[in-house]
N, C-alpha and C positions, 0 to 999 in steps of 0.2 A: 418473518423472515426478512430475504433481504432484500436491502437497494438495491433496482439498476439499474444501471448506466442511460436506462429507456428513459426509467422514475425518476435520476437526476435532470436528463436533457428535457424532461416536460414540468418539472421544479424548475427550474434554469429558466424556459421559454414565457412559464404565468409569472413568476416571478420580475422580470427584463423586460416582457413585453417583447422579445427578439421572437425571430419568426424564428419555425422551429431546424432550419436548414444553418440557420446563425449559431440559436445553440447546441447542435448537435456541434458543429464546426465549434463552439469555443471549453466545450466537454472535453472533445478530442482534443484540441490542440494543446488544454492542461495536463490531461495525461500522458499523453508521447512528452512532454516537458519534464512531467515527475520519473516516468522509467527513464530517459536519455539522461538525465541529472544519477537517480540509484543506479542506470547501468555503468557508466564512467567511475564509482567507487562515492561521488561526493553525497555528502547526508544532505536531508530534506527540512525543511522548518519551515512551518506554517504556522504564524501565532492564532492562536488558541483555539486549534485544533491539536496538532506535538508535533513527534522527529521522526522522520522514519530515518532508522541512523543502518551502512551497510556493514557489519560487521564479516571480518576472516574468522572460519570456523578450522580449526588443525585438524590432521587424518584423524583414523582414530580408527579402534579395532571395532565389528560390530562380528554381526551369525544372521545368514540366512535362517528363516525362526521356521523351510521347508523344512530347508537340508540339513539342519543344522550345521552347515559348514562354518567358521571363521574365516574372515576375511576381510580387508583392512582394507577402508571405506574414504575414499579420497580427501584431499579439503577444499572447503569451496566456501563461498559467499553464502551470506545468506540476511535479508531484508529483518530488519527491527521495527516495530514502532511504541511508540512513549508519552502515553496523550499527557495534554501539556492540564497544571492544573485547574484552570476556568474546564474542560469537558472535561474532564472528572468528576468537579464538583456537579456540573448539570446532568452528569447519567447520573448519581446519588440521590441529587435532591431534587431532580425532573427537571 
């Protein structure tokens, strides 16, 4: 099961003894900084966690599976994530 934003706020509240309001604001501020950074095309590196990278993907040919019609899919930007070695080791070794 996925960890939700509400659960993250609750964890931060318990570990830092912040009020629920302050913990929620801290999480919201962090997520907004992350979104703004990635939307501007910059990479985001969080030591011990990993690196979020913005990549440009070229236009490509595609096909609508329902109609079998071929079409050109436009170029786009995607966000990728590469986890750090510390995180990789922790996930693999518990």
